[in-house]
Residue, then its C-alpha position, 0 to 999 in steps of 0.5 A: m500500499s502506498g503512503e498516501t491516505q485516500f480516506d480522510v476520516r473525521e469522527i464528528s461524534p461517536s455515532y457520526w463520522r464524515v469520510t472524504f475520498s480523495n485520489g488524484e485529479i478524478n478520484l480513480i479507484d486503484p489497488d490502494t483504494i480497495e485496501q484502504l476502504a477495506d481497512l476503513i470498513t473494519r474500523i467502522e465495524r469495530a465502532p460500536e456506537l457508530t450509526v452514521v457514516v457520510f461519504r463525500s468527495a474531495n473533488p466536487d466533480f467526481f465522487m469515484a470516477h472509475y477503476d484505474m485500468p493500468a493499475d496492477r490488477s494482479r495485486v487486486a486478484a492476490m487480495k485475501s477475501a473479506a470477513s464476508g468471504l467475498h473478494p474485496 
């Protein structure tokens, strides 16, 4: 995983978090996005008082544009299944 954080989490209160997604000019989804989102979901699942998470984009023109096709697809294919048993 790269050192750049794509999900900025603001814990407004124990029950309400605001998450801002930012990845490049048009918010491409790449292997780092998938890994960081999986980590964020684990963090959310471990917050017993959390009831609302609002996702927003740092770029007002793009939320999550599309998958970055030149990204390392073998890295994504090698990712372990989530707790649900589904591939990330």
